[in-house]
C-alpha positions in Angstrom: 84.0 -132.1 -0.5 82.1 -135.4 0.6 79.7 -133.5 2.8 76.4 -132.8 0.2 78.1 -135.8 -1.8 78.6 -139.0 0.3 78.0 -141.1 -2.5 81.0 -140.0 -4.4 83.7 -141.5 -2.0 84.4 -144.9 -3.3 84.9 -147.4 0.0 87.8 -149.3 0.2 87.6 -152.6 1.3 88.7 -152.3 5.1 85.3 -150.1 5.8 83.0 -152.3 4.3 84.7 -155.3 6.4 84.1 -153.2 9.6 80.6 -152.3 8.4 80.1 -156.1 7.8 80.7 -156.7 11.7 78.0 -153.6 12.5 75.6 -152.7 9.8 72.0 -154.1 9.0 72.2 -156.4 6.5 69.6 -157.2 3.7 69.6 -159.4 1.2 68.0 -159.4 -2.1 65.4 -161.4 -3.7 67.8 -163.1 -5.9 70.0 -164.3 -3.3 67.5 -166.7 -1.8 66.5 -168.2 -5.4 69.9 -168.7 -6.1 69.8 -171.1 -3.5 68.5 -173.5 -5.9 70.8 -172.7 -8.4 73.9 -172.6 -6.4 75.9 -176.3 -5.9 75.2 -178.1 -2.6 78.7 -176.5 -1.1 77.7 -173.1 -2.3 74.4 -173.2 -0.4 76.4 -174.7 3.1 78.6 -171.3 3.0 76.2 -169.2 2.3 73.8 -169.9 4.5 76.9 -170.2 7.1 77.9 -166.3 6.7 73.8 -165.5 6.5 73.8 -167.6 9.9 76.5 -165.8 11.0 75.0 -162.3 11.5 73.3 -163.2 13.9 69.9 -160.6 14.3 71.5 -158.7 11.8 70.1 -160.0 9.2 66.7 -158.9 7.9 64.5 -160.1 4.9 62.2 -157.1 3.6 58.4 -158.4 3.7 58.6 -157.8 -0.4 61.7 -159.6 -0.8 59.5 -162.7 0.7 56.8 -161.4 -1.5 59.3 -162.1 -4.0 60.6 -165.2 -2.7 57.7 -167.1 -2.4 56.2 -165.2 -6.2 59.7 -166.8 -8.1 60.4 -169.9 -6.6 58.5 -172.6 -8.8 59.2 -170.2 -11.6 62.9 -171.4 -11.0 62.7 -174.5 -9.9 60.4 -175.4 -13.2 63.5 -173.6 -15.1 66.0 -175.9 -13.8 64.1 -178.5 -15.2 63.5 -177.2 -18.4 67.2 -176.9 -19.0 67.8 -180.1 -18.9 64.5 -180.9 -21.3 66.0 -178.4 -23.7 69.3 -180.5 -23.7 67.9 -183.6 -24.2 65.9 -182.5 -27.0 68.7 -180.5 -28.6 70.4 -184.2 -28.3 67.8 -185.8 -29.7 67.1 -183.5 -32.7 71.2 -183.8 -33.7 71.4 -187.5 -33.6 68.1 -187.4 -36.0 70.4 -184.9 -38.1 73.5 -186.9 -38.3 71.6 -190.3 -39.0 69.6 -188.2 -41.9 72.8 -187.2 -43.2 74.8 -190.8 -42.8 72.0 -192.1 -44.2 72.2 -189.4 -47.0 76.0 -189.9 -47.5 75.6 -193.9 -47.9 73.2 -193.5 -50.9 75.7 -190.7 -52.6 79.1 -193.0 -52.8 77.3 -196.5 -52.0 79.1 -197.2 -48.8 78.9 -200.7 -47.8 75.5 -200.7 -45.8 77.3 -202.4 -42.7 79.3 -199.5 -42.4 76.5 -197.3 -42.9 74.3 -199.5 -39.6 77.6 -199.2 -37.7 78.2 -195.3 -37.9 74.6 -194.9 -36.9 75.0 -197.0 -33.5 78.1 -195.1 -32.6 76.1 -192.0 -33.3 73.5 -193.3 -31.1 76.1 -194.7 -28.2 77.4 -191.3 -28.1 74.2 -189.5 -27.7 72.9 -192.1 -25.0 76.1 -191.6 -23.1 75.6 -187.5 -23.0 72.3 -188.1 -22.4 72.8 -190.3 -19.2 75.5 -188.5 -17.9 72.9 -185.1 -18.5 70.3 -186.8 -16.5 72.2 -188.0 -13.7 73.4 -184.6 -13.4 69.6 -182.9 -13.3 68.1 -181.6 -10.5 65.3 -183.6 -8.0 62.1 -183.6 -9.0 61.2 -179.8 -10.3 57.5 -179.5 -7.4 58.2 -181.3 -4.0 56.4 -181.2 -1.0 57.7 -178.2 1.2 58.7 -180.6 4.2 60.9 -182.4 1.7 63.0 -179.1 0.1 66.2 -178.9 1.8 66.4 -175.1 1.1 63.4 -174.3 2.2 63.8 -176.0 5.7 67.3 -174.6 6.2 65.3 -170.8 5.6 62.9 -172.2 7.8 65.3 -172.0 10.6 67.7 -169.4 9.7 64.7 -166.6 9.3 63.1 -167.1 12.7 62.2 -163.6 13.5 63.9 -162.0 10.9 61.2 -161.5 8.1 59.7 -158.1 8.4 56.1 -157.8 9.0 53.5 -157.2 6.1 52.7 -153.3 5.7 49.0 -152.5 6.2 46.9 -151.9 3.5 47.0 -148.3 3.6 50.9 -148.0 3.9 51.3 -150.6 0.9 49.4 -148.4 -1.6 50.7 -145.6 -1.1 54.4 -147.1 -1.3 53.4 -148.8 -4.6 52.1 -145.4 -6.0 55.4 -143.5 -4.4 57.5 -146.0 -6.3 55.3 -146.1 -9.7 56.2 -142.3 -9.8 60.0 -142.8 -8.9 59.8 -145.0 -11.7 58.5 -142.7 -14.1 60.8 -139.9 -13.0 63.7 -142.4 -13.5 64.8 -141.8 -9.5 66.7 -145.4 -8.2 66.6 -147.5 -7.7 63.7 -149.4 -9.5 63.2 -147.3 -12.7 64.9 -149.8 -14.9 61.4 -151.6 -14.3 59.1 -149.4 -15.6 57.8 -152.4 -17.7 56.7 -154.1 -15.1 54.1 -151.4 -15.5 52.6 -153.8 -17.8 52.8 -156.9 -16.3 50.4 -158.9 -13.6 52.4 -157.8 -10.6 50.2 -155.7 -8.0 53.4 -153.7 -7.3 54.0 -153.3 -10.9 57.5 -151.3 -11.6 57.8 -150.3 -7.6 58.8 -154.0 -6.2 62.7 -152.6 -5.8 61.5 -149.4 -4.2 59.5 -151.4 -1.8 62.5 -153.1 -0.9 64.7 -150.1 -0.9 62.0 -148.5 1.1 61.6 -151.0 3.9 64.9 -151.9 4.0 66.1 -147.9 4.7 62.8 -147.7 7.6 64.3 -151.0 9.8 68.2 -149.1 9.4 66.3 -146.0 10.5 64.7 -147.9 13.0 67.7 -149.5 14.5 70.0 -146.9 14.3 72.4 -148.8 12.0 74.1 -148.5 8.7 73.1 -150.6 6.1 74.9 -153.2 3.4 72.3 -154.6 0.6 73.5 -157.9 -0.8 72.1 -158.3 -3.9 72.8 -160.0 -7.7 71.0 -157.1 -9.1 73.2 -155.8 -11.4 71.5 -152.9 -13.3 72.7 -149.6 -13.0 69.2 -147.9 -11.4 71.1 -149.7 -7.9 74.9 -149.2 -8.9 77.3 -146.8 -9.9 79.0 -148.1 -12.3 82.1 -146.8 -15.0 82.3 -148.7 -17.8 82.1 -152.7 -16.6 83.2 -151.7 -13.0 81.3 -151.7 -10.0 82.2 -148.5 -7.7 79.3 -148.7 -4.9 75.7 -148.0 -4.8 74.3 -144.9 -6.6 75.1 -141.8 -5.4 71.5 -140.6 -4.9 70.7 -144.0 -3.1 74.0 -143.2 -0.4 72.9 -139.4 -0.2 69.0 -140.6 0.3 69.8 -143.1 3.1 72.3 -140.6 4.5 69.3 -137.9 4.7 66.6 -140.5 6.2 68.8 -142.4 8.7 72.2 -140.4 9.4 74.4 -143.6 8.2 76.0 -145.3 5.2 75.0 -147.5 2.7 76.9 -150.6 1.1 76.1 -152.9 -1.8 77.7 -156.0 -1.8 77.0 -158.7 -4.8 77.2 -162.6 -4.0 80.9 -163.4 -4.7 82.1 -160.4 -2.8 79.7 -161.4 0.4 81.2 -164.6 0.2 84.6 -163.5 -0.6 84.3 -161.5 3.1 83.2 -164.8 5.3 86.4 -164.5 7.4 85.3 -161.3 8.7 82.6 -163.1 10.2 84.7 -165.9 10.9 82.6 -168.2 8.7 84.3 -170.3 6.4 83.8 -170.3 2.6 85.4 -173.0 0.2 86.7 -170.9 -3.1 84.7 -173.5 -5.1 81.7 -171.8 -3.6 83.0 -168.2 -4.5 83.5 -169.8 -8.3 80.3 -171.6 -8.7 78.5 -168.2 -6.8 80.8 -166.0 -9.6 79.1 -168.7 -12.4 75.3 -168.6 -11.3 75.8 -164.8 -11.1 77.6 -165.3 -15.0 74.2 -167.6 -15.8 71.6 -164.4 -14.7 73.0 -161.4 -15.4 70.9 -158.7 -16.2 72.1 -157.3 -19.5 73.3 -160.5 -21.4 70.9 -161.7 -24.1 72.2 -164.2 -26.1 72.4 -164.3 -29.7 70.8 -167.7 -30.0 67.7 -166.3 -27.8 67.8 -163.0 -30.0 67.5 -165.4 -33.2 64.7 -167.1 -31.4 62.6 -164.4 -30.2 62.6 -162.4 -33.9 61.9 -165.5 -35.4 59.0 -166.3 -33.1 57.8 -162.9 -33.4 57.9 -163.3 -37.5 56.1 -166.8 -37.2 53.4 -165.1 -35.4 53.0 -162.2 -37.6 53.5 -159.4 -35.1 55.5 -156.3 -36.2 57.3 -155.9 -33.3 59.8 -158.1 -35.0 60.6 -155.2 -37.1 60.4 -152.4 -34.6 63.4 -154.1 -32.7 65.0 -154.7 -36.0 64.3 -151.2 -36.6 65.8 -150.4 -32.6 69.2 -151.9 -33.5 69.4 -150.4 -36.8 69.2 -147.1 -34.7 71.5 -147.9 -32.5 69.4 -149.1 -29.6 65.8 -147.7 -29.8 63.0 -146.6 -31.8 60.9 -143.4 -31.7 57.1 -143.4 -31.1 56.8 -142.4 -34.5 58.5 -145.0 -36.0 56.9 -147.8 -34.4 53.2 -146.4 -35.9 54.6 -146.5 -39.2 56.4 -149.8 -39.0 52.9 -151.4 -37.6 50.6 -148.9 -39.6 48.8 -147.9 -36.2 45.9 -145.0 -36.7 47.4 -141.6 -34.9 45.2 -142.5 -32.1 46.3 -145.6 -30.7 47.5 -145.9 -27.4 51.0 -148.1 -27.2 49.4 -149.7 -23.6 49.9 -153.8 -23.9 52.1 -152.9 -27.5 55.2 -155.4 -25.5 53.1 -158.3 -24.2 54.3 -160.5 -27.3 57.8 -160.1 -26.8 57.1 -160.4 -22.9 55.4 -163.9 -23.9 58.2 -165.5 -26.1 60.6 -163.9 -23.3 59.1 -166.0 -20.5 58.9 -169.2 -22.8 62.9 -168.8 -23.4 63.5 -167.9 -19.8 61.1 -171.3 -18.6 63.2 -173.4 -21.7 66.6 -172.5 -20.2 67.6 -170.3 -22.8 67.4 -167.0 -21.6 68.9 -165.9 -17.8 66.2 -165.3 -15.6 66.9 -161.4 -15.2 67.4 -160.0 -18.7 66.7 -156.5 -19.6 63.2 -156.3 -21.3 63.4 -156.8 -25.4 61.6 -153.4 -25.7 61.6 -151.3 -22.5 59.2 -148.1 -22.8 60.9 -144.6 -22.4 58.2 -142.4 -20.7 57.7 -138.9 -20.6 57.0 -137.0 -17.4 53.5 -137.9 -18.3 54.1 -141.1 -18.2 53.6 -141.3 -22.3 56.4 -143.8 -24.1 57.8 -141.4 -26.5 60.2 -144.2 -27.2 61.3 -148.0 -26.7 64.9 -149.2 -26.0 66.1 -152.6 -26.6 69.4 -154.2 -24.5 73.1 -153.4 -26.4 74.0 -157.0 -27.1 70.4 -157.3 -29.2 72.1 -154.1 -31.3 75.4 -156.0 -31.5 73.7 -159.2 -33.1 71.4 -157.6 -34.9 73.5 -155.3 -36.5 76.1 -158.7 -37.3 72.9 -160.4 -38.6 72.1 -157.2 -41.1 75.6 -157.0 -42.1 76.5 -160.7 -42.9 
């Protein structure tokens, strides 16, 4: 029954535990970058588990490329989050002081009492700000030799990073990845919006990780385990909120290419199995990893971020705000025809670059700590077979937020 459908067989814990002791283990970019988000104890435990894998730990060159490309943004983002909290506290303090002043004028309170209240407010603000700054991360960008994460990775990953492919193989793989993204062949089709980015590989990044991992597993004649914080459905087979395993198409492709089995684990699952590799893991580390996974979850746009995006688009005069509102009213998508009508575009206009204002504001919100790093694009093109965007989709939580505002 499973011969031609191996991906539909739901794996039990014992099978994954056994695979952990023998398979090639690949970690995705997000796991390496999360070392900058985890508490110190979590980093210690995660690096300990990774170290226990020995030579079976392997990093695809695309993962290393993405790590170097994203590292400084993660570091800067940590500092931006602290700045955002301090700025919000100062704004609230000013608003509170103004409210007290207005209250005093309205009911003729003793001026000394007003002064006392303002001092209480200022003292509370200073106490909270002091605590926030005490827990703030160190200087965002420091010399590599003083970065503890880089120091430990440098030792751990000796001989475990795949070589950069030659230019011909690299371009061929990128072309294949882009074709797969447009045809919605996993993995990576959820990154189709990156086709308009400045990334050389465009939408092919996930496919490069996948193809490089498959090639290494085939070379070693081993099963493969991918440890990733990416929770999008172009990697995972999900039913409602339950992760059942890798997408069946990926399991089948790996079986046909390598003749072996393919598994996937999220960071929390990986840490929870440290004992299988005789690597101690504290419960607090598992809790911390779950915290980071939630904070960086893909499909979660907080209501405040949705509102900030729409307000900024409106302030700058971009019609994309109305396009997003229309998509929400439609239940999550807006057609090409509706976009042309809303924006009053000429019929021969191309939609290339249409999402750039949204992408720019989204990047700002991420760097400000308002938005998790790995959310879905706020406007994601839905391409036909010719590569023409016939509609644009918005994340489901944006529908909920904007539909709620409409009904308020």
